[in-house]
C-alpha positions as CSV (number, residue, x, y, z in Angstrom):
1,G,114.0,98.1,71.8
2,K,115.3,98.8,68.3
3,P,114.7,97.3,65.9
4,R,111.2,96.5,67.1
5,P,111.4,93.3,69.2
6,K,109.5,90.1,68.6
7,I,107.0,89.6,71.4
8,T,105.9,86.2,72.8
9,W,103.3,85.5,75.5
10,L,103.1,82.2,77.3
11,K,100.8,80.8,80.1
12,D,102.2,78.1,82.4
13,G,104.9,77.5,79.7
14,Q,102.3,77.0,76.9
15,T,101.4,79.2,73.9
16,L,98.2,81.1,74.4
17,D,95.0,80.2,72.5
18,S,94.1,83.2,70.3
19,K,90.4,82.3,70.6
20,D,90.6,82.6,74.4
21,V,92.7,85.8,74.8
22,G,93.6,88.7,72.6
23,I,97.1,90.3,72.2
24,R,97.8,93.8,70.8
25,N,101.4,94.9,70.2
26,S,102.7,98.4,69.4
27,S,106.1,100.1,69.1
28,S,105.9,101.0,72.8
29,D,103.8,98.3,74.5
30,T,102.1,94.9,74.4
31,I,98.6,94.3,75.8
32,L,97.0,91.0,76.8
33,F,93.1,91.0,76.7
34,I,90.9,88.5,78.5
35,R,87.4,89.7,77.8
36,K,85.5,87.2,79.9
37,A,87.7,86.2,82.7
38,E,87.1,82.7,84.2
39,L,88.8,80.8,87.0
40,H,90.9,78.8,84.6
41,H,92.6,81.9,83.3
42,S,94.5,82.1,86.6
43,G,98.2,81.2,86.3
44,A,101.7,82.3,85.6
45,Y,102.0,84.4,82.4
46,E,105.4,85.3,80.8
47,V,106.1,87.8,78.1
48,T,109.4,87.6,76.2
49,L,111.0,90.4,74.0
50,Q,113.6,89.3,71.5
51,I,115.9,91.2,69.1
52,E,118.2,88.8,67.2
53,N,120.1,87.0,69.9
54,M,119.2,89.4,72.7
55,S,116.1,88.9,74.9
56,D,114.4,90.0,78.0
57,K,111.3,88.6,79.8
58,V,109.0,89.3,82.7
59,A,106.6,87.0,84.7
60,I,103.1,88.0,85.7
61,T,100.9,86.0,88.1
62,I,97.2,86.4,87.5
63,Q,94.6,85.1,90.0
64,I,90.9,85.2,88.9
65,I,88.6,84.8,91.9
66,D,84.8,84.2,92.1
67,K,82.2,83.7,94.8
68,P,82.6,80.4,96.6
69,G,80.3,77.4,96.4
70,P,78.0,76.5,99.4
71,P,79.3,74.6,102.5
72,Q,79.0,70.8,102.4
73,N,77.5,68.2,104.7
74,I,75.5,70.4,107.0
75,K,74.1,68.5,110.0
76,L,71.9,69.2,112.9
77,V,74.0,67.5,115.6
78,D,71.9,68.0,118.8
79,V,68.9,69.9,120.2
80,W,68.6,70.6,123.9
81,G,66.8,73.3,125.9
82,F,66.6,76.4,123.7
83,N,69.7,75.5,121.7
84,A,70.6,73.7,118.5
85,A,74.1,72.5,117.5
86,L,75.2,72.6,113.8
87,E,78.2,71.5,111.9
88,W,79.3,71.5,108.3
89,T,82.4,71.2,106.1
90,P,84.1,73.8,103.9
91,P,82.8,74.3,100.2
92,L,84.3,72.1,97.5
93,D,84.9,75.3,95.4
94,D,86.5,78.2,97.3
95,G,86.3,80.5,94.3
96,N,90.1,80.5,94.0
97,A,90.3,82.6,97.2
98,Q,90.6,82.0,100.9
99,I,87.3,81.4,102.7
100,L,86.9,84.3,105.1
101,G,84.0,82.9,107.1
102,Y,80.4,81.8,107.1
103,T,77.0,83.4,107.6
104,V,74.5,81.3,109.6
105,Q,70.8,81.9,109.4
106,K,67.7,80.5,111.1
107,A,64.0,80.4,110.0
108,D,60.9,79.4,111.9
109,K,59.1,76.6,110.0
110,K,55.8,78.5,110.2
111,T,57.0,81.7,108.4
112,M,60.3,80.5,106.7
113,E,61.7,84.1,107.1
114,W,65.5,83.9,107.4
115,Y,67.3,85.8,110.1
116,T,71.1,86.0,110.4
117,V,72.5,84.5,113.6
118,F,76.3,84.8,112.8
119,D,78.2,86.5,110.1
120,H,81.9,86.4,109.3
121,Y,81.9,83.3,111.5
122,R,85.2,81.4,111.2
123,R,84.5,77.9,112.5
124,T,82.6,75.0,110.9
125,N,80.4,74.4,113.8
126,C,78.2,76.6,116.0
127,I,75.4,76.6,118.7
128,V,72.3,78.6,117.9
129,S,70.7,79.8,121.2
130,D,67.6,81.7,122.3
131,L,65.2,79.6,120.2
132,I,61.5,79.7,121.1
133,M,59.9,76.8,123.0
134,G,57.4,74.8,120.9
135,N,58.7,76.1,117.6
136,E,60.6,74.2,114.8
137,Y,63.6,75.8,113.0
138,F,65.5,75.2,109.8
139,F,69.1,76.5,109.5
140,R,71.3,77.4,106.5
141,V,74.9,78.5,106.1
142,F,76.6,80.6,103.3
143,S,80.4,80.6,102.7
144,E,82.2,83.9,102.1
145,N,85.4,85.0,100.4
146,L,86.7,88.3,98.9
147,C,84.0,88.3,96.3
148,G,81.2,87.9,98.8
149,L,78.7,85.2,99.9
150,S,78.1,82.0,98.0
151,E,75.1,82.1,95.6
152,A,73.5,79.1,97.3
153,A,73.5,77.9,101.0
154,A,73.7,74.6,102.7
155,T,70.3,74.0,104.4
156,T,69.4,71.4,107.1
157,K,67.0,68.7,105.8
158,N,65.0,68.3,109.0
159,P,63.8,70.9,111.4
160,A,64.9,71.3,115.0
161,Y,62.0,71.0,117.4
162,I,62.3,73.0,120.7
163,Q,60.5,70.9,123.3
164,K,58.0,72.4,125.6
165,T,59.3,72.0,129.1
166,G,57.4,69.7,131.3
167,T,55.7,67.8,128.5
168,V,58.3,65.1,127.9
169,Y,57.5,62.0,129.9
170,K,60.5,60.1,131.1
171,P,59.4,56.7,132.3
172,P,61.1,55.6,135.5
173,C,63.9,53.2,135.1
174,Y,63.3,49.9,136.9
175,K,65.9,47.2,137.3
176,E,64.6,44.2,135.5
177,H,63.6,41.6,138.1
178,D,65.1,38.2,137.9
179,F,62.2,35.7,138.3
180,S,64.5,32.6,138.1
181,E,63.8,30.1,140.8
182,A,65.2,26.7,141.6
183,P,62.7,23.8,141.6
184,K,60.7,23.3,144.8
185,F,58.0,20.7,145.5
186,T,54.8,22.3,146.8
187,H,52.9,19.0,147.3
188,P,54.7,15.8,148.3
189,L,54.5,12.3,147.1
190,V,52.4,10.1,149.6
191,N,53.2,6.5,150.5
192,R,50.6,4.2,149.0
193,S,49.5,0.6,149.4
194,V,47.5,-0.7,146.4
195,I,46.1,-4.0,145.1
196,A,47.8,-5.7,142.2
197,G,46.2,-5.7,138.8
198,Y,44.6,-2.2,139.0
199,N,46.2,0.9,137.4
200,T,47.5,3.3,140.0
201,T,49.0,6.8,140.1
202,L,51.5,8.7,142.2
203,S,51.1,12.5,142.2
204,C,53.0,15.6,143.5
205,A,53.3,19.3,142.6
206,V,56.4,21.4,141.7
207,R,57.2,25.0,140.8
208,G,60.4,26.6,139.3
209,I,61.4,29.2,136.7
210,P,62.4,28.3,134.0
211,K,60.1,25.3,133.9
212,P,62.0,22.3,135.3
213,K,62.6,19.0,133.5
214,I,61.0,16.0,135.3
215,F,62.6,12.6,135.9
216,W,61.0,9.5,137.6
217,F,62.9,6.7,139.2
218,K,62.1,3.4,141.0
219,N,64.7,2.2,143.4
220,K,67.1,4.7,141.7
221,M,66.4,3.2,138.2
222,D,65.2,5.7,135.5
223,L,61.7,4.9,134.3
224,S,61.7,7.1,131.2
225,G,62.2,4.2,128.7
226,D,59.8,1.7,130.4
227,A,56.4,1.3,128.6
228,K,54.8,0.1,131.8
229,Y,54.8,3.7,133.1
230,R,53.2,6.9,131.7
231,M,54.3,10.4,132.9
232,F,52.1,13.5,132.9
233,S,52.8,17.2,133.7
234,K,50.0,19.7,133.8
235,Q,50.4,23.2,135.3
236,G,53.0,22.0,137.8
237,V,51.1,18.8,138.8
238,L,53.2,15.7,138.1
239,T,51.6,12.3,137.8
240,L,53.2,8.8,137.3
241,E,50.7,6.2,136.1
242,I,51.7,2.5,136.8
243,R,49.8,0.1,134.5
244,K,48.5,-3.0,136.3
245,P,51.1,-3.2,139.0
246,T,52.3,-6.5,140.5
247,P,54.0,-7.0,143.8
248,F,57.3,-6.7,141.9
249,D,56.4,-3.0,141.2
250,G,56.6,-2.1,144.9
251,G,59.5,0.0,146.1
252,I,60.8,3.5,146.6
253,Y,59.7,5.9,143.8
254,T,61.5,9.2,143.3
255,C,60.5,12.3,141.4
256,K,63.4,14.7,140.4
257,A,62.9,18.2,139.0
258,V,65.9,20.1,137.4
259,N,66.4,23.6,135.9
260,E,69.4,25.9,135.4
261,C,68.9,27.3,138.9
262,G,69.1,23.9,140.7
263,E,67.3,20.7,141.4
264,A,65.0,19.0,143.9
265,E,63.7,15.5,144.5
266,I,61.0,13.8,146.6
267,E,60.2,10.2,147.2
268,C,57.6,7.8,148.6
269,R,57.0,4.1,149.1
270,L,54.6,2.0,147.1
271,D,53.4,-1.4,148.4
272,V,51.6,-3.6,146.0
273,R,49.4,-6.3,147.7
274,G,48.5,-9.6,145.9
275,N,45.0,-9.9,144.6
276,Q,43.4,-12.6,146.8
């Protein structure tokens, strides 16, 4: 233009920092220099030419790209047979360019030499096969864009151990047996005739799982609160001690056993003769 136009450069609508970029204008052109391009230099640039009240402008979009960051959250999901399943998530930094794929590598724990299993792989999960029985493996994954592979890789923390066939013992699965049992008397109470004034005992035996609770009765009356009687239970043998019985203590004695599976009872007659 004539006379020589005034030239203005803007980035995303803002004036450019002269420390960050350089601009050289001549009578026939204008040049923008970015000597060390970084990702933040990407954006929409606009150059305006103005002569008095006449102007013209043009927009230029610049995209700076770089190698991407490594994938994130790599996990060893499963190991079976001669296979290992991996999964990961895309990198936090894509280098300002589309992620084209991933490179997956494996290394035997003994040598730690890396071998490529997949390259230009598009998904974020894979199954690595043909692993060697008895060996342990680490895995790593690089991300890739137009600039190439990421500088670093995502590497599994723990190795995958490929089991030797026939060495894994699987215990048989047994259904847990229910040992619960309702009370049952295995030895009965026996009718007795005793002399008044001498301590006497009544005995029987019971079994049951869980251990049953025991109750003693005389003529249907509960004896648990009566100091005249003492009750013992040892390894299923039940004993009722009657202290210095009198003829009044004669009658029908009942032993009752109760647990969560049921109950049982047994009885006998006690005769108390006067002391002549």
